[in-house]
C-alpha positions in Angstrom: 120.1 83.1 98.2 116.9 83.5 96.5 113.8 86.0 96.8 111.1 84.5 95.0 108.2 83.0 97.2 108.8 79.4 98.0 105.8 77.1 98.9 106.0 75.9 102.5 105.9 72.2 102.8 104.2 70.4 105.6 106.2 69.3 108.6 107.2 65.7 109.1 108.0 64.7 112.8 109.6 61.4 111.6 111.7 63.4 109.1 115.5 63.6 110.3 117.2 67.1 109.3 119.5 66.8 106.3 122.7 66.7 107.2 124.5 69.4 105.3 123.7 71.7 102.4 124.3 71.1 98.8 127.9 70.5 97.7 127.8 74.0 95.6 126.6 75.8 98.5 129.7 74.3 100.6 132.0 75.2 98.1 130.8 78.9 97.6 131.0 79.3 101.4 134.6 77.8 101.6 135.8 79.9 98.9 134.0 83.3 100.3 135.1 82.9 103.6 138.5 81.5 102.8 139.7 84.2 100.5 138.2 86.9 102.1 140.2 85.6 105.4 143.3 85.4 103.6 142.8 89.0 101.9 142.4 90.7 105.6 145.1 88.4 107.1 147.4 89.7 104.4 146.3 93.6 104.9 146.8 92.9 108.7 150.5 91.3 108.6 151.6 92.8 105.7 151.1 96.4 106.5 150.4 96.7 110.2 151.9 96.0 113.3 149.7 93.2 114.8 149.4 92.0 118.6 147.0 89.0 119.8 146.4 88.1 123.2 144.9 84.5 124.0 144.9 83.6 120.5 146.1 80.0 121.6 143.5 79.3 123.9 140.9 80.7 121.5 142.3 78.4 118.7 142.1 75.4 121.4 138.5 75.9 121.5 137.8 76.0 117.9 139.8 72.7 117.7 137.9 71.2 120.2 134.7 72.1 118.1 135.8 70.6 114.8 134.2 67.5 115.2 130.4 68.4 114.8 129.1 65.5 116.2 130.8 65.6 119.7 130.1 69.5 119.7 127.9 69.8 123.4 126.6 73.3 123.1 127.0 76.3 120.6 129.6 79.2 120.9 128.8 82.8 121.1 131.7 85.7 120.7 130.8 88.9 121.8 133.4 92.1 121.1 133.4 95.7 120.9 132.8 97.7 117.6 134.9 100.0 116.6 134.9 100.0 112.8 132.8 99.3 109.8 135.4 96.3 108.9 135.8 95.0 112.6 134.4 91.8 110.9 136.3 90.2 109.0 139.2 92.2 109.7 139.5 91.0 113.4 139.3 87.1 112.0 142.3 87.8 110.0 144.4 86.9 113.2 143.0 83.2 112.9 145.3 81.0 110.7 144.1 80.1 107.2 143.7 76.7 107.9 140.6 77.5 109.8 139.3 79.9 107.3 138.0 77.4 104.7 136.1 75.3 107.1 132.8 77.0 107.1 131.3 74.5 109.7 133.8 75.6 112.2 133.7 79.2 111.5 131.5 82.0 112.8 127.9 83.1 111.6 127.6 86.9 112.0 124.6 89.3 111.6 124.9 91.5 108.9 122.6 94.8 108.1 120.3 94.0 105.6 120.1 97.5 103.8 124.1 97.0 103.4 124.9 93.7 103.1 121.5 92.2 101.4 120.9 95.4 99.2 120.9 93.6 96.1 121.0 89.9 95.0 124.8 89.6 93.9 126.1 91.5 97.3 123.6 89.5 99.4 124.6 86.1 98.0 128.3 86.8 98.6 127.4 87.8 102.1 125.0 84.7 102.8 127.6 82.6 101.3 130.1 84.2 103.9 128.0 83.1 107.0 126.3 86.3 107.3 122.5 86.3 108.6 120.3 89.1 106.9 119.4 91.4 110.1 116.8 94.5 109.6 117.5 97.4 111.5 114.5 99.6 113.0 116.3 102.7 111.7 116.3 101.7 108.2 113.3 99.0 108.3 109.8 98.4 109.9 111.0 94.8 110.3 113.9 95.2 112.3 114.1 94.9 116.1 114.9 92.3 118.7 112.2 89.9 117.7 112.7 89.6 113.7 113.2 85.8 112.5 117.0 86.3 111.8 117.3 86.1 115.7 115.2 83.0 115.8 117.6 81.5 113.2 120.7 82.5 115.5 119.1 80.8 118.3 118.5 77.9 116.4 122.0 77.6 115.1 123.3 77.7 118.4 121.0 75.0 119.6 120.6 71.6 118.0 117.9 69.1 116.5 115.0 68.4 116.7 113.1 71.6 117.3 109.4 71.7 118.4 106.9 72.1 115.6 104.2 74.5 117.0 100.3 74.1 116.7 98.4 77.1 115.3 97.8 79.7 117.7 94.0 79.3 119.3 91.7 81.7 118.1 91.4 85.0 120.1 95.0 84.6 120.9 98.2 87.1 119.3 99.0 86.0 116.0 102.2 84.3 115.4 105.1 86.4 114.0 106.3 85.8 110.1 105.4 82.2 109.5 107.8 79.9 111.3 110.1 78.7 108.4 112.8 76.5 110.3 110.3 74.0 111.6 108.1 73.6 108.8 109.9 71.1 106.7 111.2 73.5 104.5 114.8 74.8 103.9 114.4 78.3 103.1 113.5 81.3 105.9 112.2 84.6 105.5 113.1 87.7 107.0 109.8 89.8 106.1 107.2 87.1 105.1 107.8 88.2 101.5 111.2 87.3 100.8 112.9 83.6 100.9 116.6 82.9 101.7 117.7 79.1 100.4 119.5 76.9 102.6 118.1 78.3 106.2 121.4 77.2 108.0 119.5 75.8 111.2 118.0 73.3 109.2 121.1 71.4 108.6 122.5 68.9 111.3 126.3 69.7 110.3 125.1 73.6 111.8 124.1 72.1 114.9 125.9 74.1 118.1 127.5 76.8 115.4 129.5 79.4 116.5 127.7 83.0 116.3 129.6 86.5 116.5 127.7 89.4 117.8 128.6 93.2 118.2 126.1 93.8 120.8 126.8 97.7 120.7 124.7 97.6 117.3 126.4 100.4 115.7 130.2 101.4 115.2 131.3 103.3 118.4 134.9 105.2 118.4 135.4 106.2 122.1 138.7 107.7 123.0 139.4 105.1 125.7 137.4 102.5 123.8 134.7 102.4 126.4 131.7 100.2 125.0 128.1 101.7 124.8 125.2 99.6 126.4 124.7 96.3 124.8 121.5 95.7 123.0 119.3 92.7 124.0 119.5 90.6 121.0 122.7 89.0 122.3 120.7 88.6 125.9 118.0 86.5 123.8 120.8 84.2 122.3 122.0 83.2 125.9 118.8 83.0 127.4 116.7 81.1 124.6 119.4 78.7 123.1 119.5 74.9 124.3 121.4 73.9 125.7 123.6 77.2 127.2 126.0 78.4 124.6 129.7 78.9 125.7 130.4 82.6 125.8 133.8 84.0 125.1 134.4 88.0 125.1 136.9 89.5 122.5 138.4 92.9 122.7 139.4 95.0 119.4 141.8 98.0 119.3 143.0 99.6 116.3 140.5 99.1 113.6 139.1 102.4 114.5 142.6 103.7 113.0 142.0 101.5 109.9 138.9 103.3 109.1 138.4 106.0 111.6 134.7 107.9 111.2 136.4 111.4 110.7 138.5 110.1 107.6 138.1 112.4 104.6 138.3 111.2 100.7 138.7 108.4 100.0 136.6 107.1 102.5 136.6 103.4 101.1 140.4 103.2 101.7 141.7 101.3 104.6 144.5 103.5 106.3 147.7 101.9 107.4 149.8 101.4 108.9 148.3 101.0 112.5 148.9 99.3 115.5 146.1 96.4 115.6 145.4 94.4 118.8 142.8 91.7 119.4 142.2 90.1 123.1 140.4 86.8 123.4 138.8 86.1 126.9 138.6 83.0 128.4 135.4 80.7 127.6 132.8 81.2 130.2 131.1 78.5 131.9 127.4 79.5 130.9 125.7 77.6 134.0 128.0 79.8 136.4 127.6 82.9 134.4 124.1 83.0 133.6 122.7 80.2 134.7 120.4 81.8 137.7 119.0 84.1 134.6 118.2 81.2 132.3 116.4 79.7 135.3 114.3 82.3 135.8 113.7 82.5 131.8 112.8 78.6 131.9 110.2 79.6 134.6 108.5 82.3 132.6 108.3 80.1 129.4 107.0 76.9 131.2 104.1 79.1 132.2 103.4 80.8 128.7 103.7 77.1 127.2 100.8 75.9 129.1 98.5 78.3 126.9 100.1 76.7 123.7 103.3 75.2 122.3 106.1 77.4 121.3 108.9 77.0 118.8 112.4 77.5 119.5 112.8 81.3 119.3 109.1 82.0 119.3 107.8 84.4 122.0 104.2 85.5 123.3 103.7 89.1 123.9 104.5 88.6 127.7 107.7 86.8 126.7 108.7 89.6 124.6 107.3 92.8 126.5 106.6 91.6 130.1 108.4 93.5 133.0 110.4 90.3 134.0 111.5 89.2 130.4 112.9 92.8 130.1 114.7 92.6 133.5 116.2 89.4 132.4 117.7 90.9 129.1 118.9 94.0 130.8 120.8 91.9 133.4 122.1 89.5 130.5 123.3 92.4 128.5 125.1 94.1 131.8 127.2 91.0 132.5 128.2 90.3 128.7 129.5 94.0 128.9 131.3 93.6 132.0 133.1 90.5 130.6 134.1 92.3 127.5 135.5 95.2 130.0 137.6 92.3 131.6 139.1 91.5 128.3 139.6 95.2 127.8 141.8 95.7 130.9 144.3 92.7 129.4 145.5 95.2 126.8 146.5 97.8 129.2 143.5 100.0 129.6 142.5 101.1 133.0 139.9 99.2 135.2 137.1 102.4 134.6 133.7 102.5 133.0 131.6 105.4 132.3 128.8 106.7 134.2 125.8 104.7 133.3 127.3 103.6 130.2 125.6 100.1 130.6 122.1 101.4 130.5 120.0 102.2 127.4 118.5 105.5 129.0 121.8 107.0 129.4 122.3 106.9 125.4 118.7 107.9 124.3 119.6 111.6 124.5 121.7 111.3 121.5 120.7 112.9 118.4 118.6 110.9 115.8 121.3 111.0 113.0 123.3 108.4 110.8 126.9 109.5 111.9 127.5 112.0 114.9 129.9 112.9 117.7 128.1 111.7 120.9 126.9 114.1 123.2 127.1 111.4 125.8 130.8 110.4 125.7 132.2 112.5 123.0 132.5 109.3 120.8 132.2 109.1 117.2 129.2 107.0 116.2 128.3 105.7 112.9 124.9 104.1 112.5 124.7 104.0 108.8 127.4 101.6 107.6 
């Protein structure tokens, strides 16, 4: 990772993307992910009771994706978010032979104010395939349209990416300058910072696996009913090309490892607990979201008549227009339904809270970092 300004080079439409990051980067990434997975696997199986549903099916998905050149689409996994250590704890159930192969492991979105608060910590998380993600509660650079979401969209997709022409005079200016198609191998989250080895620039990262926690915060509900799903995951499904495969995951037990009402020492995980994780079946994206993606493509085609758009770049109409918002809401609702289906496989009743899938239901919660929700009596942590 680097924070010094880096000059942006001119795009060369005839230049093929580099195949993979430098050897030093690959070694650091393999060690960071491998040893972290080993540590949490040892904690899970050494001190706790572990139950995994659907693991063989999930490993079969990963095995079929091992050869990067044969991948036909990206993979998105989505899950509930019940503790501050869900990731990497949940991946401790995967055998270690997968952990030391970053090219077939997950990319995640990590809070910039926690995972990237200094150069040393940021370098570790970036090596562990965590993308710096700003949160609006703590940064003006946060939100649905920050550059990191575009980076995740391109990780799920494949080269070549369109290099846009400058915006015509009189039209809305572009977001943070597009570093992914500029020919440079860095990217910026604010326009002032720079991160080396932008993942989507490398051919080895085509059709990657991206994991997201769409609730966007730790949510410890007594019956593990999820909050509404935020729309960043909707962007990944609507805008990636081709449509990524989607697989829902449900976690139970991590809320007892790091309960939000824990006392001192708060940083120490609690054990023993009963930890359970269930992997759903991969969805056919064309059946699950094809109708919504078709409507999205129609919207985009109308906007592209005005000017070319890079992958992950949106006009104001594609950001805030009524149809664009409706599509993101519906994708998020369908994703949440898939997580609820996997929840039932762990024996939870077929139920849902009234309006829990809607953002407006949660708007009356207090504007605090940590609190007990006045909507569903859950413990919420928006800080860690």
